[in-house]
C-alpha positions as CSV (number, residue, x, y, z in Angstrom):
1,M,-3.1,-26.1,-9.7
2,S,-2.1,-23.5,-12.2
3,D,1.2,-22.0,-13.2
4,V,2.7,-18.6,-14.0
5,N,6.1,-17.2,-14.9
6,G,8.3,-17.1,-11.8
7,A,10.8,-14.4,-11.0
8,N,13.5,-16.2,-12.9
9,G,11.4,-16.6,-16.1
10,T,10.7,-20.3,-15.6
11,R,7.2,-21.8,-15.4
12,K,6.2,-22.7,-11.9
13,E,3.1,-24.3,-10.5
14,Y,1.2,-22.5,-7.8
15,D,-1.7,-23.1,-5.5
16,A,-4.8,-21.2,-6.3
17,S,-6.4,-21.7,-2.9
18,P,-9.2,-19.3,-2.0
19,V,-8.1,-16.4,0.2
20,S,-9.7,-13.5,2.1
21,L,-8.3,-10.3,0.9
22,S,-8.0,-6.7,1.9
23,V,-7.1,-4.4,-1.0
24,I,-5.7,-0.9,-0.1
25,F,-5.7,2.1,-2.4
26,P,-3.9,5.1,-1.0
27,A,-5.0,8.2,-2.9
28,F,-3.9,11.8,-3.1
29,N,-5.6,14.1,-5.6
30,E,-6.8,11.2,-7.7
31,E,-10.3,12.5,-8.7
32,A,-9.7,11.5,-12.3
33,N,-8.6,7.9,-11.5
34,I,-10.1,6.6,-8.2
35,R,-13.5,5.6,-9.4
36,H,-12.1,3.8,-12.5
37,T,-9.6,2.0,-10.2
38,V,-12.3,0.9,-7.8
39,E,-14.6,-0.3,-10.6
40,A,-11.8,-2.3,-12.1
41,A,-11.1,-3.9,-8.7
42,R,-14.8,-4.8,-8.3
43,L,-14.7,-6.7,-11.7
44,V,-11.5,-8.6,-10.9
45,L,-11.7,-9.4,-7.2
46,P,-14.8,-11.7,-7.2
47,K,-12.9,-13.9,-9.7
48,L,-10.1,-14.3,-7.2
49,T,-11.8,-14.6,-3.8
50,G,-15.2,-14.8,-2.3
51,T,-14.2,-12.6,0.6
52,Y,-12.7,-9.2,0.0
53,E,-12.8,-5.5,1.0
54,I,-11.5,-2.4,-0.7
55,V,-10.0,0.2,1.6
56,L,-9.6,3.7,0.2
57,V,-7.3,6.0,2.1
58,N,-7.7,9.6,1.0
59,D,-4.6,11.3,2.2
60,G,-5.8,14.9,2.5
61,S,-6.7,15.4,-1.1
62,R,-7.4,18.9,-2.3
63,D,-9.6,17.9,-5.3
64,A,-12.8,15.9,-5.5
65,T,-11.2,12.7,-4.3
66,T,-12.9,13.1,-0.9
67,P,-16.6,13.1,-2.1
68,I,-15.9,10.4,-4.7
69,C,-14.5,8.1,-2.1
70,D,-17.5,8.7,0.1
71,E,-19.9,8.0,-2.9
72,L,-18.1,4.8,-3.6
73,A,-18.3,3.7,0.1
74,E,-22.0,4.5,0.1
75,Q,-22.6,2.7,-3.2
76,Y,-20.7,-0.5,-2.5
77,P,-20.8,-2.3,0.9
78,E,-17.4,-3.8,0.3
79,V,-15.7,-0.4,0.0
80,I,-14.4,1.5,3.1
81,A,-13.4,5.1,2.9
82,I,-10.9,6.6,5.3
83,H,-9.9,10.3,5.2
84,H,-6.9,12.0,6.5
85,T,-7.8,15.6,7.2
86,D,-4.2,16.6,6.3
87,N,-1.8,15.2,3.7
88,R,0.7,13.1,5.7
89,G,2.4,11.0,3.0
90,Y,2.3,7.6,1.3
91,G,3.6,5.7,4.3
92,A,1.1,7.2,6.7
93,A,-1.7,6.4,4.2
94,L,-0.6,2.8,3.8
95,K,-0.3,2.4,7.6
96,S,-3.9,3.6,8.1
97,G,-5.1,1.2,5.4
98,I,-3.3,-1.8,6.9
99,L,-4.7,-1.0,10.4
100,A,-8.1,-1.0,8.9
101,A,-7.6,-4.3,7.0
102,R,-9.6,-7.2,8.4
103,H,-8.7,-10.2,6.1
104,D,-5.9,-12.8,6.0
105,Y,-4.0,-11.3,3.1
106,I,-3.3,-7.6,2.6
107,F,-2.6,-6.2,-0.9
108,F,-1.9,-2.6,-1.9
109,T,-1.4,-0.8,-5.1
110,D,-1.7,2.8,-6.3
111,S,-5.0,4.5,-7.3
112,D,-3.7,5.9,-10.6
113,G,-4.4,2.8,-12.7
114,Q,-0.8,2.1,-13.8
115,F,-1.1,-1.6,-12.9
116,D,-3.3,-4.3,-14.2
117,L,-5.3,-5.7,-11.3
118,Q,-5.9,-8.9,-13.2
119,E,-2.2,-9.7,-12.5
120,L,-3.0,-9.9,-8.8
121,E,-4.0,-13.5,-9.5
122,H,-0.3,-14.3,-10.1
123,L,0.7,-12.9,-6.7
124,I,-2.1,-14.7,-4.9
125,G,-0.9,-18.0,-6.3
126,Y,2.3,-17.7,-4.2
127,A,0.9,-15.9,-1.2
128,A,0.4,-19.0,0.9
129,H,4.1,-20.0,0.5
130,Y,5.8,-16.6,0.9
131,E,5.2,-14.0,3.6
132,I,5.5,-11.3,0.9
133,V,5.0,-11.5,-2.8
134,T,6.1,-8.3,-4.7
135,G,5.7,-7.3,-8.2
136,Y,8.5,-5.8,-10.3
137,R,7.8,-3.6,-13.3
138,G,8.9,-5.4,-16.5
139,K,9.0,-2.1,-18.4
140,R,8.4,0.9,-16.2
141,Q,6.3,3.6,-17.9
142,D,7.8,6.7,-16.2
143,P,9.8,9.7,-17.5
144,P,13.6,9.2,-17.8
145,H,14.4,11.3,-14.7
146,R,12.2,9.0,-12.6
147,L,13.9,5.9,-14.0
148,I,17.3,7.3,-13.2
149,N,16.2,8.2,-9.6
150,A,14.8,4.7,-9.2
151,W,18.1,3.1,-10.3
152,G,20.1,5.3,-7.9
153,W,17.8,4.6,-5.0
154,R,17.8,0.8,-5.6
155,T,21.6,0.8,-5.7
156,L,21.8,2.8,-2.5
157,V,19.3,0.6,-0.7
158,R,21.2,-2.6,-1.7
159,M,24.5,-1.2,-0.5
160,L,23.1,0.3,2.8
161,L,20.4,-2.2,3.8
162,G,21.2,-5.4,1.9
163,V,17.7,-5.6,0.4
164,K,18.1,-7.2,-3.0
165,V,14.8,-7.0,-4.8
166,R,14.5,-5.8,-8.4
167,D,12.0,-3.0,-7.8
168,I,11.7,-2.1,-4.1
169,D,9.1,0.7,-4.6
170,C,6.8,-1.2,-6.9
171,A,3.3,-0.6,-5.6
172,F,2.0,-4.1,-6.2
173,K,2.5,-6.2,-3.2
174,I,0.6,-8.8,-1.2
175,F,1.4,-9.7,2.4
176,Q,0.4,-12.5,4.8
177,R,-1.4,-10.7,7.7
178,S,1.1,-12.1,10.1
179,V,3.9,-10.0,8.5
180,F,2.6,-7.0,10.5
181,D,2.7,-8.9,13.8
182,R,6.4,-8.3,13.5
183,V,7.0,-5.5,11.0
184,Q,6.6,-1.9,12.1
185,I,5.7,1.1,9.9
186,R,7.4,4.3,11.1
187,S,8.0,6.0,7.7
188,V,5.4,8.5,6.8
189,G,6.6,9.1,3.2
190,A,8.2,7.3,0.3
191,M,10.5,5.1,2.4
192,V,7.7,2.8,3.5
193,N,8.3,0.1,0.9
194,T,12.0,0.0,1.8
195,E,11.2,-0.1,5.5
196,I,8.8,-3.0,5.3
197,L,11.1,-5.1,3.1
198,A,14.2,-4.3,5.1
199,Q,12.6,-5.5,8.3
200,A,11.2,-8.6,6.6
201,N,14.7,-9.4,5.2
202,A,16.2,-8.9,8.7
203,F,13.6,-11.4,10.1
204,G,14.3,-14.0,7.4
205,M,10.8,-13.7,5.9
206,R,10.4,-15.3,2.5
207,I,10.0,-12.7,-0.4
208,H,9.0,-13.8,-3.9
209,E,9.1,-11.5,-7.0
210,I,6.7,-11.6,-9.9
211,K,7.0,-9.6,-13.1
212,V,4.0,-7.3,-13.7
213,S,2.9,-4.9,-16.3
214,H,3.2,-1.1,-15.9
215,Y,1.2,1.5,-17.8
216,P,1.4,5.3,-18.3
217,R,-0.8,7.4,-16.0
218,R,-4.2,8.2,-17.6
219,A,-4.5,11.4,-15.7
220,G,-3.1,13.4,-12.7
221,K,0.5,14.1,-11.8
222,P,2.9,11.9,-9.8
223,S,4.8,13.6,-6.9
224,G,7.4,11.0,-6.0
225,A,10.1,13.0,-7.7
226,N,9.3,16.2,-5.7
227,L,12.5,17.4,-4.1
228,K,10.9,17.6,-0.6
229,V,9.8,14.0,-1.0
230,I,13.2,12.9,-2.1
231,A,14.9,14.8,0.8
232,K,12.5,13.1,3.3
233,A,13.2,9.7,1.8
234,F,17.0,10.1,2.3
235,K,16.5,11.3,5.8
236,E,14.3,8.2,6.6
237,L,16.7,5.9,4.8
238,F,19.6,6.8,7.1
239,R,17.3,6.7,10.2
240,L,16.2,3.2,9.1
241,W,19.8,2.1,8.6
242,G,20.4,3.0,12.3
243,Q,17.2,1.3,13.5
244,L,17.9,-2.0,11.7
245,R,21.0,-2.5,13.7
246,N,18.8,-2.8,16.8
247,V,16.0,-4.9,15.3
248,T,15.4,-8.1,17.3
249,H,13.1,-11.0,16.8
250,E,11.1,-9.9,19.8
251,Q,10.1,-6.6,18.1
252,P,6.3,-6.1,18.3
253,G,4.9,-5.4,14.9
254,L,2.2,-2.9,13.8
255,F,-0.8,-5.0,14.8
256,R,0.6,-5.8,18.2
257,T,1.6,-2.3,19.1
258,E,-1.7,-0.8,17.9
259,K,-4.0,-3.7,18.6
260,S,-6.3,-1.7,20.8
261,L,-6.6,0.9,18.1
262,A,-7.6,-1.6,15.5
263,A,-10.0,-3.3,17.9
264,G,-11.6,0.0,18.8
265,A,-12.5,0.9,15.2
266,P,-15.7,-0.9,14.2
267,F,-16.8,-0.7,10.6
268,S,-20.1,0.5,9.2
269,R,-21.4,0.2,5.6
270,S,-21.7,3.9,5.1
271,G,-18.1,4.8,5.5
272,G,-15.8,2.3,7.1
273,Y,-15.3,3.5,10.6
274,D,-17.8,4.1,13.4
275,L,-19.6,7.2,12.5
276,A,-21.0,7.6,15.9
277,T,-17.7,9.1,17.0
278,G,-16.5,9.9,13.5
279,R,-12.8,9.3,14.2
280,I,-10.0,7.1,15.4
281,S,-6.4,7.9,16.1
282,A,-3.4,6.6,14.2
283,L,0.2,8.0,13.8
284,G,-0.7,10.5,16.5
285,H,-3.2,12.2,14.2
286,P,-7.0,12.0,13.8
287,I,-8.5,10.0,10.9
288,R,-12.0,11.3,10.1
289,V,-14.8,10.3,7.8
290,E,-16.2,13.6,6.6
291,S,-17.7,15.4,3.7
292,A,-15.7,17.4,1.1
293,A,-17.0,20.7,2.6
294,Q,-15.5,19.7,6.0
295,S,-12.2,18.4,4.7
296,K,-9.0,20.3,5.7
297,V,-5.9,20.2,3.6
298,S,-2.3,21.3,3.8
299,N,0.5,22.1,1.4
300,Q,2.6,19.1,2.2
301,C,3.8,16.8,-0.5
302,F,2.6,13.2,-1.2
303,A,4.8,10.4,-2.6
304,D,3.1,8.0,-5.0
């Protein structure tokens, strides 16, 4: 037994039982960060669990993220590379990663290196006792306009959906796999965190919060404050508000509705999915493992 600081600042004991873990890194134009992030994960994860995988979801990047992900998947058998041929958004990337995940606990964080992966240990300690353990940024290292946007968004979500977590969009969360037997993911953009937590809250799932560190970006540019991304998030927020009024405990979750898809996507060491066919379907679009020369891109925005 060990202990960490709980959400209320007190010391709490937690159970450091071994877990099997899928780690998802959504990525869009992260050529300067993705290799460092994966290498950092490979140093940390063996200390936390004997069974893990790293799922890279390249969401239609227009830089060298595509070949770098392929190189990492070829270099390390525990790394799986999934490529969207077009940029579809953060929610779509996260959904693809969750569908690919094979282990009992599913963790995701961003590929830009703004979080300390060693702090995942604190979340794992509570993961057996709470369906969702989410980080909240103790001191968010973002420009002032993004901090103001985040405050306004959090206030609106609390008023409209009743989700009362400190930092709803913090990209440092671990889930029991069973969460996605009941929770759906329909948001393709920045609303995905809100959608997951709002459904979990409606189902009475236990959510625990842990303070985590947040660091400035080393390289690259965030796009979460892009006006198109914000407009899409507001549209999805009001759609979700309407949907939640009809949520029932009989709702089939992501894994149940797409079970045949997940079962039909065998893994290979060279790239994650079955390269004999080269593709699976998700979200009504193809997912393809391909070279940088083959990759197609669009001008759509990505929310990180």
